[in-house]
N, C-alpha and C positions, 0 to 999 in steps of 0.2 A: 242584176248587177247595179250598183250605185255608181253614178258618175257626177262629178262636180268640176266646173270650170270657173276660175276666179283669178284676179290679179293678186299675187303675193308680194307684199312690200318687202324690199330688201334694202341693204345699204347703198345699192347702185340703181335703184328705180323699181318700178313695179314689173314683176315677172309673171307673164301668162302661165298658169299652172293648172294641170289636170289631175284629179284624184279618181281613181278607178278601183273599186273594192267590191267583194261580195255584199249581198244584202245581209242584214242581221247586225248584231251588236258587236261582234268581235270580242276582244281586240285582235286585229290581224297584224302579223309581222309586216314591217315597212320595206318596200323595195323602191329605190330611186332608179328610174329608167332614163338614162341620159341619151339625148338624140344623136344621130350621126350628122355629118357635115351638110348633106343636102337641105337640112332644115326641118322645123316642126310641120307635120302633115298627118292626115288621117291614118296612114299606114303605121305611124309610130303609136298613135292612140289605140289602134286595133291590136298591135303587139303587146302593148301594156295591158289591154283588156284580157288578152289570152293568158297572160301571166297571172293577172288578178284572179281568174276563175279558179285557180289552184289554191286560193286562200290567202291573198296578200293584199295589202294596202299599197297600191302602186302609185307613185307620184312621177309625173313627167312634166317637162316645162320647155318654154321657148328660151333657149340658151343664148340667143342673139339679141335679147330684149334691150341690151344697153344701146343698140344701134337701130334696131328695126322692130316694128310691132309684129310683122309677119314676114316670113321668108321661106320659099319652097322652090328650089332650083328646078324641080321637074315641071313646075308651072311657068316659071319665068325664064328659064334657060340661062340665067346669069351666072355662069361658072366662075368668072373672075371675081364677082361680088361674093360668091360663096367662099372662095379661098381667102379673100380679104377678111370676111367675117370670122372664119375659122381662125386665121392667124392673129386676130385681135383678141381671142380669148387666151386666158392663162390658167394654169393649175390653180393659182391663188384665187382668181375670180370664181371658178367653179367650186372650189372648196367653200367660199362664202355662200354661194347659192345653195350648196348641199346643207350648210348650217341653217339656212333659212327654211328649207324644206323639212329638215329634221325637227327644227324648232316648232313648225306649224303641227307636225305629227304629234309631238309631245303634248300638245294642247287638245288633241282629239281623242275622246274616249274609244273611238273605233280603231285606233292604231296602237300597236305595241312598239314604241320607238326605242325600247331596250334591245331589240333584235332588228337590225337593219342590214339589207343587202343592197348592192349597187351593181348595175350592169351598164357597160358602155360599149359603143360600136364606133369603128372608124375613128374619128377625132376624139370621141369621148372614152375610148378604151383607157388611155392614160389618166383621164379624169377619174375614172372608177377606181384605179389603183391608188391614186393620190388621196382620194376621199377616204379609202380604208385606212390609209396611214394617218391622215389628219383627224379623223373622227373615230379613232380606235376604242373609244369608250363604248361605242354602240354598233359600229359596222362589224358584222360577223363574217360577211362574204363579199367578195368583189370579183366580177367576171368582165373580161374584155374579149371582144370578138372582132377580128381583123382590125385591131387597134393599132394606131400609129404612135410614134414618138415614145415608145416605151423605154427606150435608151437614147438619151441625148448628152450633149457635153456641157449641160447647165446644171446648177446646183439643185434644181427642182425636178431632175430626171427621176421618173418613177422607180427605176432600179436601184437608186441610192436610198430609198425610203422603205424598202421592204421590211427591215427590222422593226419598224414602228407599228407594223400591222399585227393586230391581235385577232386574226381570223384566217379564213382560207382564200386563196387566190386561184383563179382559173383563167387561163389564156388560150383562146382558140385561134389559131393562125392559118390563114390561107397559104396553100402551097406556092402560089404565084401571086405576089403582091409588091408592086414597085413602091408603095407607101410604107410597107412594113417588110423589108427584105429579110431573107433568112439570117444574114449576119446579125441583124438587130434582134430578131426573135431569139437566136441562139445565145446572144449575149445576155438577154434578159433571163433566159432559162438558167444560165450559169449563175447569175446573181440571185435568182430565187432559190436554187439549190444551196447556195452558200449563205443563205439568210436564215433568220429564225422563223420566218413565215412558212406556214403550211401551204401547199398548192402544187400545181403542175402546169406545164405548157403542152398543148396537143396540137399536132398538125392535121389539117383537113385536106387529104390528097385530092388532086384534081380541081381544086377550087381557086377562085380569084377574089380580090378585094371586093367586099360587098355581098358575099355569098348568102348571108342570112336573110337578106331583105327580098321579099317576093317581087316588089316593083322595081328593083334595080336590075340592070341587064346581066349582071354577073350571078344572079340567083341560081343556087344549086339546091333542088328540093331535098335531096337525101342529106346533104350537109347541114342545111337549115334545120331539118328535123332532128339531126344529131345534136345541134346546138341547143335546141329546146330541151332535149333529153338531159344534156349536161347541166343546163341552167336549173331545171327543176330538181335534179339530184343534188346539186350544190345547195340550193336554198332549202330543200327539204331537210337536209342533214344539219345545216348550220342555223336555221331560223326557227325551227319547230322544236 
Protein backbone atom coordinates (compact mmCIF):
# COMPACT_ATOMS: atom_id res chain seq x y z
CA UNK A 1 0.00 0.00 0.00
CA UNK A 2 1.07 3.57 -0.70
CA UNK A 3 0.60 6.19 2.02
CA UNK A 4 1.23 9.91 1.97
CA UNK A 5 0.81 12.54 4.70
CA UNK A 6 0.97 16.24 3.87
CA UNK A 7 -0.63 19.63 4.54
CA UNK A 8 -3.20 20.46 1.89
CA UNK A 9 -3.67 24.22 1.38
CA UNK A 10 -7.30 25.31 1.62
CA UNK A 11 -9.10 28.65 1.72
CA UNK A 12 -9.19 28.32 5.52
CA UNK A 13 -5.63 27.15 6.18
CA UNK A 14 -3.43 24.09 5.86
CA UNK A 15 -5.34 20.85 6.40
CA UNK A 16 -3.42 17.76 7.53
CA UNK A 17 -4.31 15.13 4.93
CA UNK A 18 -3.57 11.45 4.42
CA UNK A 19 -3.81 9.51 1.16
CA UNK A 20 -3.85 5.72 1.25
CA UNK A 21 -4.15 3.71 -1.95
CA UNK A 22 -2.95 0.46 -3.51
CA UNK A 23 0.48 0.25 -5.05
CA UNK A 24 0.53 0.62 -8.80
CA UNK A 25 -0.50 3.20 -11.32
CA UNK A 26 -4.28 3.13 -11.00
CA UNK A 27 -6.17 5.30 -11.52
CA UNK A 28 -8.24 4.36 -8.48
CA UNK A 29 -11.72 5.71 -7.68
CA UNK A 30 -11.57 8.35 -4.96
CA UNK A 31 -13.13 7.96 -1.51
CA UNK A 32 -13.31 10.79 1.03
CA UNK A 33 -13.23 9.24 4.50
CA UNK A 34 -14.54 11.87 6.92
CA UNK A 35 -13.61 11.51 10.58
CA UNK A 36 -15.94 11.19 13.55
CA UNK A 37 -16.20 13.70 16.40
CA UNK A 38 -13.46 12.25 18.69
CA UNK A 39 -10.84 13.48 16.21
CA UNK A 40 -8.16 12.27 13.84
CA UNK A 41 -6.28 9.23 15.12
CA UNK A 42 -4.62 6.05 13.95
CA UNK A 43 -7.89 4.12 14.09
CA UNK A 44 -9.31 6.32 11.33
CA UNK A 45 -6.23 5.90 9.19
CA UNK A 46 -6.43 2.13 9.73
CA UNK A 47 -10.07 2.12 8.60
CA UNK A 48 -9.16 4.21 5.58
CA UNK A 49 -6.42 1.70 4.79
CA UNK A 50 -8.83 -1.22 5.04
CA UNK A 51 -11.05 0.50 2.49
CA UNK A 52 -8.10 1.32 0.23
CA UNK A 53 -7.10 -2.35 -0.01
CA UNK A 54 -10.27 -2.91 -2.05
CA UNK A 55 -8.93 -0.64 -4.77
CA UNK A 56 -9.62 2.96 -3.76
CA UNK A 57 -7.68 6.20 -3.49
CA UNK A 58 -8.76 7.08 0.04
CA UNK A 59 -8.33 10.58 1.44
CA UNK A 60 -8.85 11.45 5.09
CA UNK A 61 -8.05 14.64 6.93
CA UNK A 62 -7.99 16.53 10.23
CA UNK A 63 -11.30 18.36 10.00
CA UNK A 64 -10.59 20.46 13.10
CA UNK A 65 -7.57 22.07 11.39
CA UNK A 66 -9.05 25.57 11.58
CA UNK A 67 -8.60 25.52 15.36
CA UNK A 68 -6.11 22.80 16.28
CA UNK A 69 -3.25 20.92 14.68
CA UNK A 70 -4.08 17.69 16.50
CA UNK A 71 -7.00 16.49 18.58
CA UNK A 72 -7.96 13.04 19.87
CA UNK A 73 -10.42 12.90 22.74
CA UNK A 74 -9.34 9.36 23.62
CA UNK A 75 -5.87 10.69 24.39
CA UNK A 76 -6.77 13.91 26.18
CA UNK A 77 -10.26 13.24 27.57
CA UNK A 78 -11.43 16.76 26.66
CA UNK A 79 -15.06 15.98 25.82
CA UNK A 80 -16.23 19.58 26.21
CA UNK A 81 -13.53 20.66 23.79
CA UNK A 82 -14.60 17.92 21.37
CA UNK A 83 -18.19 19.15 21.33
CA UNK A 84 -17.02 22.75 20.86
CA UNK A 85 -14.83 21.78 17.91
CA UNK A 86 -17.64 19.74 16.41
CA UNK A 87 -20.17 22.54 16.82
CA UNK A 88 -17.83 25.02 15.15
CA UNK A 89 -17.86 23.01 11.93
CA UNK A 90 -20.55 23.64 9.32
CA UNK A 91 -21.73 21.90 6.19
CA UNK A 92 -20.36 24.79 4.13
CA UNK A 93 -16.90 24.47 5.71
CA UNK A 94 -16.70 20.74 5.04
CA UNK A 95 -18.00 21.21 1.50
CA UNK A 96 -15.05 23.55 0.93
CA UNK A 97 -12.70 20.96 2.40
CA UNK A 98 -14.14 18.30 0.12
CA UNK A 99 -13.61 20.61 -2.85
CA UNK A 100 -9.94 20.94 -1.85
CA UNK A 101 -9.56 17.17 -1.51
CA UNK A 102 -11.24 16.48 -4.86
CA UNK A 103 -9.17 19.20 -6.49
CA UNK A 104 -5.98 17.56 -5.27
CA UNK A 105 -7.15 14.17 -6.52
CA UNK A 106 -7.87 15.64 -9.95
CA UNK A 107 -4.22 16.55 -10.23
CA UNK A 108 -2.96 13.07 -9.33
CA UNK A 109 -2.70 10.50 -12.13
CA UNK A 110 -3.24 7.73 -9.55
CA UNK A 111 -6.76 9.01 -8.83
CA UNK A 112 -9.95 8.85 -10.88
CA UNK A 113 -11.78 11.88 -9.53
CA UNK A 114 -14.68 11.43 -11.93
CA UNK A 115 -15.88 8.70 -9.54
CA UNK A 116 -15.96 9.83 -5.93
CA UNK A 117 -17.49 8.24 -2.86
CA UNK A 118 -17.88 9.87 0.54
CA UNK A 119 -18.37 8.17 3.89
CA UNK A 120 -19.03 9.90 7.20
CA UNK A 121 -19.55 8.76 10.78
CA UNK A 122 -21.15 10.47 13.74
CA UNK A 123 -20.71 14.22 13.17
CA UNK A 124 -19.61 13.67 9.57
CA UNK A 125 -22.65 11.65 8.51
CA UNK A 126 -24.49 14.80 7.40
CA UNK A 127 -21.30 16.13 5.82
CA UNK A 128 -21.17 13.09 3.54
CA UNK A 129 -24.75 13.64 2.38
CA UNK A 130 -24.18 17.34 1.79
CA UNK A 131 -20.96 16.66 -0.11
CA UNK A 132 -22.92 14.44 -2.48
CA UNK A 133 -25.38 17.28 -3.09
CA UNK A 134 -22.73 19.99 -3.42
CA UNK A 135 -20.35 17.98 -5.61
CA UNK A 136 -22.89 16.08 -7.67
CA UNK A 137 -20.73 16.35 -10.78
CA UNK A 138 -18.44 13.64 -9.40
CA UNK A 139 -19.80 12.14 -6.16
CA UNK A 140 -21.54 8.91 -7.07
CA UNK A 141 -22.10 7.46 -3.60
CA UNK A 142 -22.46 8.79 -0.06
CA UNK A 143 -22.76 6.79 3.15
CA UNK A 144 -23.56 7.86 6.70
CA UNK A 145 -23.15 5.59 9.73
CA UNK A 146 -24.65 6.58 13.07
CA UNK A 147 -24.74 10.07 11.56
CA UNK A 148 -26.20 13.01 13.46
CA UNK A 149 -28.09 16.11 12.26
CA UNK A 150 -29.48 14.51 9.12
CA UNK A 151 -32.67 16.47 9.70
CA UNK A 152 -32.53 19.95 11.24
CA UNK A 153 -34.61 23.12 11.10
CA UNK A 154 -31.97 25.02 9.10
CA UNK A 155 -31.78 25.66 5.37
CA UNK A 156 -28.69 23.46 5.05
CA UNK A 157 -30.35 20.38 6.55
CA UNK A 158 -29.25 17.36 4.50
CA UNK A 159 -32.79 16.10 4.03
CA UNK A 160 -33.65 19.28 2.10
CA UNK A 161 -30.88 18.73 -0.47
CA UNK A 162 -31.48 15.15 -1.51
CA UNK A 163 -32.89 16.13 -4.91
CA UNK A 164 -29.50 17.61 -5.82
CA UNK A 165 -27.76 14.25 -5.42
CA UNK A 166 -26.89 12.43 -8.63
CA UNK A 167 -25.80 9.22 -6.96
CA UNK A 168 -26.76 6.71 -4.29
CA UNK A 169 -27.23 7.37 -0.58
CA UNK A 170 -26.92 4.84 2.22
CA UNK A 171 -27.67 5.56 5.88
CA UNK A 172 -26.86 3.00 8.58
CA UNK A 173 -28.59 3.90 11.85
CA UNK A 174 -28.04 2.55 15.36
CA UNK A 175 -31.14 1.22 17.08
CA UNK A 176 -30.40 3.20 20.24
CA UNK A 177 -28.84 6.58 19.59
CA UNK A 178 -29.61 9.73 21.54
CA UNK A 179 -27.61 11.77 19.00
CA UNK A 180 -29.66 10.38 16.10
CA UNK A 181 -33.05 9.42 17.54
CA UNK A 182 -35.59 7.32 15.63
CA UNK A 183 -37.82 10.28 14.80
CA UNK A 184 -34.93 11.99 13.00
CA UNK A 185 -33.92 8.87 11.11
CA UNK A 186 -37.53 8.19 10.12
CA UNK A 187 -37.93 11.78 8.91
CA UNK A 188 -34.79 11.45 6.80
CA UNK A 189 -36.01 8.13 5.41
CA UNK A 190 -39.31 9.71 4.39
CA UNK A 191 -37.48 12.60 2.73
CA UNK A 192 -35.22 10.17 0.87
CA UNK A 193 -38.20 8.14 -0.33
CA UNK A 194 -39.85 11.32 -1.56
CA UNK A 195 -36.79 12.62 -3.37
CA UNK A 196 -35.20 11.87 -6.72
CA UNK A 197 -32.10 10.43 -5.04
CA UNK A 198 -31.53 6.69 -5.00
CA UNK A 199 -30.76 5.02 -1.69
CA UNK A 200 -32.02 3.55 1.53
CA UNK A 201 -31.92 3.74 5.30
CA UNK A 202 -31.09 0.60 7.29
CA UNK A 203 -31.41 0.01 11.01
CA UNK A 204 -28.73 -1.94 12.89
CA UNK A 205 -30.60 -3.81 15.66
CA UNK A 206 -29.10 -3.94 19.12
CA UNK A 207 -26.53 -1.25 18.41
CA UNK A 208 -25.65 2.11 19.92
CA UNK A 209 -24.02 5.28 18.58
CA UNK A 210 -20.45 4.52 17.52
CA UNK A 211 -20.95 0.83 16.75
CA UNK A 212 -18.66 0.82 13.68
CA UNK A 213 -15.47 1.84 15.53
CA UNK A 214 -13.53 -0.94 17.25
CA UNK A 215 -11.93 1.42 19.79
CA UNK A 216 -15.18 3.05 20.87
CA UNK A 217 -16.99 1.48 23.84
CA UNK A 218 -20.17 0.99 21.80
CA UNK A 219 -18.40 -1.20 19.23
CA UNK A 220 -20.47 -4.08 17.93
CA UNK A 221 -18.38 -6.48 15.87
CA UNK A 222 -21.20 -8.04 13.87
CA UNK A 223 -22.74 -4.65 13.09
CA UNK A 224 -19.36 -3.18 12.20
CA UNK A 225 -18.65 -6.00 9.78
CA UNK A 226 -22.09 -5.47 8.24
CA UNK A 227 -21.22 -1.79 7.84
CA UNK A 228 -18.08 -2.78 5.93
CA UNK A 229 -20.09 -5.13 3.73
CA UNK A 230 -22.62 -2.40 2.92
CA UNK A 231 -19.89 0.16 2.25
CA UNK A 232 -17.97 -2.13 -0.09
CA UNK A 233 -21.16 -3.08 -1.92
CA UNK A 234 -22.16 0.57 -2.40
CA UNK A 235 -18.76 1.68 -3.68
CA UNK A 236 -18.28 -1.40 -5.87
CA UNK A 237 -21.56 -0.75 -7.65
CA UNK A 238 -21.24 3.02 -7.99
CA UNK A 239 -17.51 3.69 -8.38
CA UNK A 240 -16.30 0.84 -10.60
